[in-house]
PyMOL Python script that loads the backbone (N, CA, C, O; Angstrom):
from pymol import cmd

cmd.read_pdbstr("""\
ATOM      1  N   MET A   1       0.803  -1.167   0.010  1.00  0.00           N
ATOM      2  CA  MET A   1      -0.004  -0.005   0.029  1.00  0.00           C
ATOM      3  C   MET A   1       0.833   1.228  -0.014  1.00  0.00           C
ATOM      4  O   MET A   1       1.886   1.237   0.624  1.00  0.00           O
ATOM      5  N   ASN A   2       0.472   2.254  -0.696  1.00  0.00           N
ATOM      6  CA  ASN A   2       1.291   3.523  -0.634  1.00  0.00           C
ATOM      7  C   ASN A   2       0.548   4.466   0.333  1.00  0.00           C
ATOM      8  O   ASN A   2      -0.554   4.211   0.821  1.00  0.00           O
ATOM      9  N   MET A   3       1.263   5.573   0.556  1.00  0.00           N
ATOM     10  CA  MET A   3       0.747   6.451   1.600  1.00  0.00           C
ATOM     11  C   MET A   3      -0.666   7.078   1.285  1.00  0.00           C
ATOM     12  O   MET A   3      -1.456   7.324   2.196  1.00  0.00           O
ATOM     13  N   ASP A   4      -0.936   7.312   0.031  1.00  0.00           N
ATOM     14  CA  ASP A   4      -2.303   7.792  -0.277  1.00  0.00           C
ATOM     15  C   ASP A   4      -3.400   6.786   0.011  1.00  0.00           C
ATOM     16  O   ASP A   4      -4.510   7.164   0.386  1.00  0.00           O
ATOM     17  N   GLU A   5      -3.103   5.519  -0.161  1.00  0.00           N
ATOM     18  CA  GLU A   5      -4.019   4.502   0.237  1.00  0.00           C
ATOM     19  C   GLU A   5      -4.139   4.374   1.761  1.00  0.00           C
ATOM     20  O   GLU A   5      -5.228   4.200   2.310  1.00  0.00           O
ATOM     21  N   ILE A   6      -3.004   4.466   2.406  1.00  0.00           N
ATOM     22  CA  ILE A   6      -3.038   4.441   3.842  1.00  0.00           C
ATOM     23  C   ILE A   6      -3.936   5.589   4.426  1.00  0.00           C
ATOM     24  O   ILE A   6      -4.777   5.346   5.291  1.00  0.00           O
ATOM     25  N   LYS A   7      -3.732   6.825   3.932  1.00  0.00           N
ATOM     26  CA  LYS A   7      -4.434   7.898   4.418  1.00  0.00           C
ATOM     27  C   LYS A   7      -5.962   7.751   4.105  1.00  0.00           C
ATOM     28  O   LYS A   7      -6.802   8.104   4.933  1.00  0.00           O
ATOM     29  N   GLY A   8      -6.282   7.250   2.956  1.00  0.00           N
ATOM     30  CA  GLY A   8      -7.669   7.019   2.624  1.00  0.00           C
ATOM     31  C   GLY A   8      -8.368   5.997   3.412  1.00  0.00           C
ATOM     32  O   GLY A   8      -9.584   6.062   3.596  1.00  0.00           O
ATOM     33  N   GLN A   9      -7.638   5.059   3.881  1.00  0.00           N
ATOM     34  CA  GLN A   9      -8.161   3.927   4.648  1.00  0.00           C
ATOM     35  C   GLN A   9      -7.748   3.978   6.115  1.00  0.00           C
ATOM     36  O   GLN A   9      -7.823   2.953   6.792  1.00  0.00           O
ATOM     37  N   TRP A  10      -7.320   5.113   6.629  1.00  0.00           N
ATOM     38  CA  TRP A  10      -6.754   5.213   7.901  1.00  0.00           C
ATOM     39  C   TRP A  10      -7.636   4.719   9.073  1.00  0.00           C
ATOM     40  O   TRP A  10      -7.158   4.080  10.009  1.00  0.00           O
ATOM     41  N   LYS A  11      -8.944   5.044   8.979  1.00  0.00           N
ATOM     42  CA  LYS A  11      -9.889   4.637  10.038  1.00  0.00           C
ATOM     43  C   LYS A  11      -9.874   3.067  10.187  1.00  0.00           C
ATOM     44  O   LYS A  11      -9.920   2.545  11.301  1.00  0.00           O
ATOM     45  N   GLN A  12      -9.808   2.349   9.044  1.00  0.00           N
ATOM     46  CA  GLN A  12      -9.739   0.896   9.137  1.00  0.00           C
ATOM     47  C   GLN A  12      -8.339   0.432   9.558  1.00  0.00           C
ATOM     48  O   GLN A  12      -8.200  -0.541  10.300  1.00  0.00           O
ATOM     49  N   LEU A  13      -7.406   1.065   9.128  1.00  0.00           N
ATOM     50  CA  LEU A  13      -5.981   0.581   9.374  1.00  0.00           C
ATOM     51  C   LEU A  13      -5.497   0.999  10.741  1.00  0.00           C
ATOM     52  O   LEU A  13      -4.556   0.388  11.248  1.00  0.00           O
ATOM     53  N   LYS A  14      -6.096   2.027  11.385  1.00  0.00           N
ATOM     54  CA  LYS A  14      -5.686   2.421  12.707  1.00  0.00           C
ATOM     55  C   LYS A  14      -5.711   1.335  13.673  1.00  0.00           C
ATOM     56  O   LYS A  14      -4.815   1.273  14.515  1.00  0.00           O
ATOM     57  N   GLY A  15      -6.666   0.451  13.638  1.00  0.00           N
ATOM     58  CA  GLY A  15      -6.652  -0.693  14.527  1.00  0.00           C
ATOM     59  C   GLY A  15      -5.531  -1.613  14.339  1.00  0.00           C
ATOM     60  O   GLY A  15      -5.007  -2.149  15.316  1.00  0.00           O
ATOM     61  N   LYS A  16      -5.112  -1.838  13.090  1.00  0.00           N
ATOM     62  CA  LYS A  16      -3.956  -2.700  12.813  1.00  0.00           C
ATOM     63  C   LYS A  16      -2.662  -2.029  13.324  1.00  0.00           C
ATOM     64  O   LYS A  16      -1.762  -2.702  13.827  1.00  0.00           O
ATOM     65  N   ALA A  17      -2.585  -0.660  13.183  1.00  0.00           N
ATOM     66  CA  ALA A  17      -1.473   0.058  13.685  1.00  0.00           C
ATOM     67  C   ALA A  17      -1.344  -0.015  15.230  1.00  0.00           C
ATOM     68  O   ALA A  17      -0.250  -0.039  15.794  1.00  0.00           O
ATOM     69  N   GLN A  18      -2.505  -0.047  15.856  1.00  0.00           N
ATOM     70  CA  GLN A  18      -2.521  -0.085  17.332  1.00  0.00           C
ATOM     71  C   GLN A  18      -2.132  -1.559  17.760  1.00  0.00           C
ATOM     72  O   GLN A  18      -1.529  -1.758  18.814  1.00  0.00           O
ATOM     73  N   GLU A  19      -2.477  -2.524  16.957  1.00  0.00           N
ATOM     74  CA  GLU A  19      -2.038  -3.919  17.354  1.00  0.00           C
ATOM     75  C   GLU A  19      -0.552  -3.990  17.243  1.00  0.00           C
ATOM     76  O   GLU A  19       0.084  -4.599  18.103  1.00  0.00           O
ATOM     77  N   LYS A  20       0.032  -3.417  16.256  1.00  0.00           N
ATOM     78  CA  LYS A  20       1.523  -3.445  16.098  1.00  0.00           C
ATOM     79  C   LYS A  20       2.210  -2.631  17.131  1.00  0.00           C
ATOM     80  O   LYS A  20       3.163  -3.091  17.761  1.00  0.00           O
ATOM     81  N   TRP A  21       1.733  -1.388  17.327  1.00  0.00           N
ATOM     82  CA  TRP A  21       2.403  -0.489  18.271  1.00  0.00           C
ATOM     83  C   TRP A  21       1.385  -0.146  19.384  1.00  0.00           C
ATOM     84  O   TRP A  21       0.766   0.918  19.371  1.00  0.00           O
ATOM     85  N   GLY A  22       1.234  -1.062  20.326  1.00  0.00           N
ATOM     86  CA  GLY A  22       0.238  -0.986  21.341  1.00  0.00           C
ATOM     87  C   GLY A  22       0.382   0.106  22.316  1.00  0.00           C
ATOM     88  O   GLY A  22      -0.564   0.364  23.060  1.00  0.00           O
ATOM     89  N   GLU A  23       1.545   0.811  22.383  1.00  0.00           N
ATOM     90  CA  GLU A  23       1.681   1.915  23.269  1.00  0.00           C
ATOM     91  C   GLU A  23       1.145   3.183  22.711  1.00  0.00           C
ATOM     92  O   GLU A  23       1.014   4.168  23.438  1.00  0.00           O
ATOM     93  N   LEU A  24       0.813   3.202  21.382  1.00  0.00           N
ATOM     94  CA  LEU A  24       0.300   4.437  20.829  1.00  0.00           C
ATOM     95  C   LEU A  24      -1.193   4.528  21.094  1.00  0.00           C
ATOM     96  O   LEU A  24      -1.947   3.585  20.855  1.00  0.00           O
ATOM     97  N   THR A  25      -1.597   5.684  21.593  1.00  0.00           N
ATOM     98  CA  THR A  25      -3.035   5.861  21.981  1.00  0.00           C
ATOM     99  C   THR A  25      -3.940   6.170  20.730  1.00  0.00           C
ATOM    100  O   THR A  25      -3.461   6.488  19.641  1.00  0.00           O
ATOM    101  N   ASP A  26      -5.239   6.055  20.966  1.00  0.00           N
ATOM    102  CA  ASP A  26      -6.174   6.369  19.888  1.00  0.00           C
ATOM    103  C   ASP A  26      -5.965   7.870  19.438  1.00  0.00           C
ATOM    104  O   ASP A  26      -5.993   8.211  18.256  1.00  0.00           O
ATOM    105  N   ASP A  27      -5.756   8.721  20.480  1.00  0.00           N
ATOM    106  CA  ASP A  27      -5.644  10.138  20.186  1.00  0.00           C
ATOM    107  C   ASP A  27      -4.378  10.441  19.273  1.00  0.00           C
ATOM    108  O   ASP A  27      -4.422  11.253  18.349  1.00  0.00           O
ATOM    109  N   GLU A  28      -3.284   9.740  19.608  1.00  0.00           N
ATOM    110  CA  GLU A  28      -2.045   9.850  18.932  1.00  0.00           C
ATOM    111  C   GLU A  28      -2.216   9.400  17.457  1.00  0.00           C
ATOM    112  O   GLU A  28      -1.802  10.086  16.522  1.00  0.00           O
ATOM    113  N   LEU A  29      -2.825   8.257  17.305  1.00  0.00           N
ATOM    114  CA  LEU A  29      -3.069   7.725  15.955  1.00  0.00           C
ATOM    115  C   LEU A  29      -4.079   8.580  15.160  1.00  0.00           C
ATOM    116  O   LEU A  29      -3.982   8.710  13.940  1.00  0.00           O
ATOM    117  N   ASP A  30      -5.052   9.159  15.897  1.00  0.00           N
ATOM    118  CA  ASP A  30      -5.959  10.091  15.173  1.00  0.00           C
ATOM    119  C   ASP A  30      -5.185  11.362  14.639  1.00  0.00           C
ATOM    120  O   ASP A  30      -5.462  11.866  13.551  1.00  0.00           O
ATOM    121  N   LYS A  31      -4.262  11.816  15.421  1.00  0.00           N
ATOM    122  CA  LYS A  31      -3.484  13.023  15.016  1.00  0.00           C
ATOM    123  C   LYS A  31      -2.640  12.611  13.828  1.00  0.00           C
ATOM    124  O   LYS A  31      -2.513  13.367  12.865  1.00  0.00           O
ATOM    125  N   ALA A  32      -2.077  11.455  13.882  1.00  0.00           N
ATOM    126  CA  ALA A  32      -1.202  11.013  12.694  1.00  0.00           C
ATOM    127  C   ALA A  32      -1.924  10.984  11.435  1.00  0.00           C
ATOM    128  O   ALA A  32      -1.371  11.364  10.403  1.00  0.00           O
ATOM    129  N   GLU A  33      -3.243  10.517  11.449  1.00  0.00           N
ATOM    130  CA  GLU A  33      -4.049  10.449  10.294  1.00  0.00           C
ATOM    131  C   GLU A  33      -3.408   9.798   9.085  1.00  0.00           C
ATOM    132  O   GLU A  33      -3.659  10.207   7.951  1.00  0.00           O
ATOM    133  N   GLY A  34      -2.590   8.796   9.314  1.00  0.00           N
ATOM    134  CA  GLY A  34      -1.964   8.064   8.232  1.00  0.00           C
ATOM    135  C   GLY A  34      -0.732   8.799   7.628  1.00  0.00           C
ATOM    136  O   GLY A  34      -0.211   8.413   6.582  1.00  0.00           O
ATOM    137  N   ASN A  35      -0.316   9.814   8.291  1.00  0.00           N
ATOM    138  CA  ASN A  35       0.886  10.546   7.812  1.00  0.00           C
ATOM    139  C   ASN A  35       2.136   9.722   8.297  1.00  0.00           C
ATOM    140  O   ASN A  35       2.331   9.456   9.483  1.00  0.00           O
ATOM    141  N   ARG A  36       2.893   9.376   7.355  1.00  0.00           N
ATOM    142  CA  ARG A  36       4.087   8.539   7.595  1.00  0.00           C
ATOM    143  C   ARG A  36       5.095   9.210   8.555  1.00  0.00           C
ATOM    144  O   ARG A  36       5.607   8.569   9.473  1.00  0.00           O
ATOM    145  N   GLU A  37       5.367  10.499   8.329  1.00  0.00           N
ATOM    146  CA  GLU A  37       6.378  11.124   9.168  1.00  0.00           C
ATOM    147  C   GLU A  37       5.844  11.268  10.604  1.00  0.00           C
ATOM    148  O   GLU A  37       6.616  11.126  11.552  1.00  0.00           O
ATOM    149  N   GLN A  38       4.585  11.538  10.778  1.00  0.00           N
ATOM    150  CA  GLN A  38       4.057  11.662  12.146  1.00  0.00           C
ATOM    151  C   GLN A  38       4.076  10.309  12.824  1.00  0.00           C
ATOM    152  O   GLN A  38       4.387  10.212  14.012  1.00  0.00           O
ATOM    153  N   LEU A  39       3.750   9.272  12.089  1.00  0.00           N
ATOM    154  CA  LEU A  39       3.757   7.944  12.704  1.00  0.00           C
ATOM    155  C   LEU A  39       5.178   7.566  13.018  1.00  0.00           C
ATOM    156  O   LEU A  39       5.403   7.054  14.115  1.00  0.00           O
ATOM    157  N   VAL A  40       6.143   7.763  12.180  1.00  0.00           N
ATOM    158  CA  VAL A  40       7.494   7.481  12.461  1.00  0.00           C
ATOM    159  C   VAL A  40       7.948   8.220  13.778  1.00  0.00           C
ATOM    160  O   VAL A  40       8.600   7.634  14.642  1.00  0.00           O
ATOM    161  N   GLY A  41       7.581   9.485  13.876  1.00  0.00           N
ATOM    162  CA  GLY A  41       7.927  10.258  15.052  1.00  0.00           C
ATOM    163  C   GLY A  41       7.346   9.732  16.282  1.00  0.00           C
ATOM    164  O   GLY A  41       8.029   9.696  17.305  1.00  0.00           O
ATOM    165  N   LEU A  42       6.054   9.292  16.265  1.00  0.00           N
ATOM    166  CA  LEU A  42       5.441   8.756  17.392  1.00  0.00           C
ATOM    167  C   LEU A  42       6.078   7.434  17.833  1.00  0.00           C
ATOM    168  O   LEU A  42       6.169   7.169  19.032  1.00  0.00           O
ATOM    169  N   ILE A  43       6.512   6.620  16.904  1.00  0.00           N
ATOM    170  CA  ILE A  43       7.151   5.363  17.226  1.00  0.00           C
ATOM    171  C   ILE A  43       8.576   5.623  17.788  1.00  0.00           C
ATOM    172  O   ILE A  43       9.018   4.946  18.716  1.00  0.00           O
ATOM    173  N   GLN A  44       9.239   6.565  17.234  1.00  0.00           N
ATOM    174  CA  GLN A  44      10.534   6.938  17.875  1.00  0.00           C
ATOM    175  C   GLN A  44      10.407   7.377  19.277  1.00  0.00           C
ATOM    176  O   GLN A  44      11.147   6.935  20.156  1.00  0.00           O
ATOM    177  N   GLU A  45       9.444   8.270  19.504  1.00  0.00           N
ATOM    178  CA  GLU A  45       9.211   8.824  20.868  1.00  0.00           C
ATOM    179  C   GLU A  45       8.767   7.753  21.857  1.00  0.00           C
ATOM    180  O   GLU A  45       9.323   7.671  22.953  1.00  0.00           O
ATOM    181  N   LYS A  46       7.758   6.909  21.495  1.00  0.00           N
ATOM    182  CA  LYS A  46       7.207   5.899  22.413  1.00  0.00           C
ATOM    183  C   LYS A  46       8.109   4.823  22.720  1.00  0.00           C
ATOM    184  O   LYS A  46       8.148   4.365  23.862  1.00  0.00           O
ATOM    185  N   TYR A  47       8.882   4.352  21.736  1.00  0.00           N
ATOM    186  CA  TYR A  47       9.667   3.138  21.719  1.00  0.00           C
ATOM    187  C   TYR A  47      11.154   3.356  21.854  1.00  0.00           C
ATOM    188  O   TYR A  47      11.913   2.398  22.007  1.00  0.00           O
ATOM    189  N   GLY A  48      11.584   4.614  21.798  1.00  0.00           N
ATOM    190  CA  GLY A  48      12.949   4.955  21.870  1.00  0.00           C
ATOM    191  C   GLY A  48      13.853   4.374  20.708  1.00  0.00           C
ATOM    192  O   GLY A  48      15.004   3.985  20.906  1.00  0.00           O
ATOM    193  N   LYS A  49      13.258   4.354  19.547  1.00  0.00           N
ATOM    194  CA  LYS A  49      13.977   3.791  18.423  1.00  0.00           C
ATOM    195  C   LYS A  49      14.567   4.880  17.609  1.00  0.00           C
ATOM    196  O   LYS A  49      14.175   6.044  17.701  1.00  0.00           O
ATOM    197  N   THR A  50      15.566   4.474  16.766  1.00  0.00           N
ATOM    198  CA  THR A  50      16.183   5.484  15.936  1.00  0.00           C
ATOM    199  C   THR A  50      15.200   5.772  14.783  1.00  0.00           C
ATOM    200  O   THR A  50      14.257   5.025  14.524  1.00  0.00           O
ATOM    201  N   ARG A  51      15.474   6.868  14.130  1.00  0.00           N
ATOM    202  CA  ARG A  51      14.634   7.250  12.987  1.00  0.00           C
ATOM    203  C   ARG A  51      14.581   6.161  11.935  1.00  0.00           C
ATOM    204  O   ARG A  51      13.522   5.845  11.390  1.00  0.00           O
ATOM    205  N   GLU A  52      15.757   5.589  11.658  1.00  0.00           N
ATOM    206  CA  GLU A  52      15.881   4.524  10.651  1.00  0.00           C
ATOM    207  C   GLU A  52      15.110   3.313  11.068  1.00  0.00           C
ATOM    208  O   GLU A  52      14.431   2.723  10.229  1.00  0.00           O
ATOM    209  N   GLU A  53      15.168   2.901  12.310  1.00  0.00           N
ATOM    210  CA  GLU A  53      14.435   1.734  12.845  1.00  0.00           C
ATOM    211  C   GLU A  53      12.938   2.004  12.653  1.00  0.00           C
ATOM    212  O   GLU A  53      12.222   1.157  12.120  1.00  0.00           O
ATOM    213  N   ALA A  54      12.459   3.183  13.086  1.00  0.00           N
ATOM    214  CA  ALA A  54      11.066   3.462  13.036  1.00  0.00           C
ATOM    215  C   ALA A  54      10.615   3.559  11.567  1.00  0.00           C
ATOM    216  O   ALA A  54       9.538   3.051  11.257  1.00  0.00           O
ATOM    217  N   GLU A  55      11.323   4.140  10.704  1.00  0.00           N
ATOM    218  CA  GLU A  55      10.992   4.230   9.314  1.00  0.00           C
ATOM    219  C   GLU A  55      10.873   2.823   8.745  1.00  0.00           C
ATOM    220  O   GLU A  55       9.919   2.535   8.022  1.00  0.00           O
ATOM    221  N   ARG A  56      11.847   1.913   9.062  1.00  0.00           N
ATOM    222  CA  ARG A  56      11.806   0.590   8.493  1.00  0.00           C
ATOM    223  C   ARG A  56      10.574  -0.171   8.968  1.00  0.00           C
ATOM    224  O   ARG A  56       9.947  -0.900   8.200  1.00  0.00           O
ATOM    225  N   GLU A  57      10.240   0.007  10.229  1.00  0.00           N
ATOM    226  CA  GLU A  57       8.945  -0.635  10.836  1.00  0.00           C
ATOM    227  C   GLU A  57       7.726  -0.091  10.079  1.00  0.00           C
ATOM    228  O   GLU A  57       6.872  -0.852   9.624  1.00  0.00           O
ATOM    229  N   VAL A  58       7.668   1.191   9.959  1.00  0.00           N
ATOM    230  CA  VAL A  58       6.453   1.741   9.216  1.00  0.00           C
ATOM    231  C   VAL A  58       6.376   1.266   7.790  1.00  0.00           C
ATOM    232  O   VAL A  58       5.285   0.954   7.311  1.00  0.00           O
ATOM    233  N   ASP A  59       7.500   1.196   7.085  1.00  0.00           N
ATOM    234  CA  ASP A  59       7.557   0.746   5.733  1.00  0.00           C
ATOM    235  C   ASP A  59       7.130  -0.683   5.634  1.00  0.00           C
ATOM    236  O   ASP A  59       6.341  -1.045   4.761  1.00  0.00           O
ATOM    237  N   ASP A  60       7.637  -1.497   6.514  1.00  0.00           N
ATOM    238  CA  ASP A  60       7.235  -2.915   6.568  1.00  0.00           C
ATOM    239  C   ASP A  60       5.805  -3.105   6.836  1.00  0.00           C
ATOM    240  O   ASP A  60       5.156  -3.947   6.214  1.00  0.00           O
ATOM    241  N   TRP A  61       5.287  -2.348   7.744  1.00  0.00           N
ATOM    242  CA  TRP A  61       3.860  -2.408   8.083  1.00  0.00           C
ATOM    243  C   TRP A  61       2.975  -1.940   6.925  1.00  0.00           C
ATOM    244  O   TRP A  61       1.928  -2.529   6.653  1.00  0.00           O
ATOM    245  N   MET A  62       3.399  -0.898   6.264  1.00  0.00           N
ATOM    246  CA  MET A  62       2.665  -0.405   5.083  1.00  0.00           C
ATOM    247  C   MET A  62       2.591  -1.510   3.993  1.00  0.00           C
ATOM    248  O   MET A  62       1.542  -1.738   3.391  1.00  0.00           O
ATOM    249  N   LYS A  63       3.726  -2.176   3.766  1.00  0.00           N
ATOM    250  CA  LYS A  63       3.713  -3.283   2.739  1.00  0.00           C
ATOM    251  C   LYS A  63       2.816  -4.406   3.145  1.00  0.00           C
ATOM    252  O   LYS A  63       2.258  -5.065   2.267  1.00  0.00           O
ATOM    253  N   ALA A  64       2.637  -4.670   4.389  1.00  0.00           N
ATOM    254  CA  ALA A  64       1.805  -5.821   4.849  1.00  0.00           C
ATOM    255  C   ALA A  64       0.357  -5.410   4.939  1.00  0.00           C
ATOM    256  O   ALA A  64      -0.522  -6.272   4.900  1.00  0.00           O
ATOM    257  N   ALA A  65       0.069  -4.110   5.058  1.00  0.00           N
ATOM    258  CA  ALA A  65      -1.295  -3.679   5.240  1.00  0.00           C
ATOM    259  C   ALA A  65      -2.170  -3.861   3.992  1.00  0.00           C
ATOM    260  O   ALA A  65      -3.356  -3.531   4.016  1.00  0.00           O
TER     261      ALA A  65
END
""", "prot")
cmd.dss("prot")
cmd.show_as("cartoon", "prot")
cmd.util.cbc("prot")
cmd.orient("prot")
């Protein structure tokens, strides 16, 4: 899936994102609204990952979505 598809289906995909990154709250995911950069930033912040690690996780998740 590409980012346009992710944004368009964010309400449905938000639950899958929360399954993968359980520490992210509904409010945080609502604010991200499928925005890759915001999602990467949230994962970095919550999980203490490097930018590269968070980007890789988001990209892998997007491919599987």
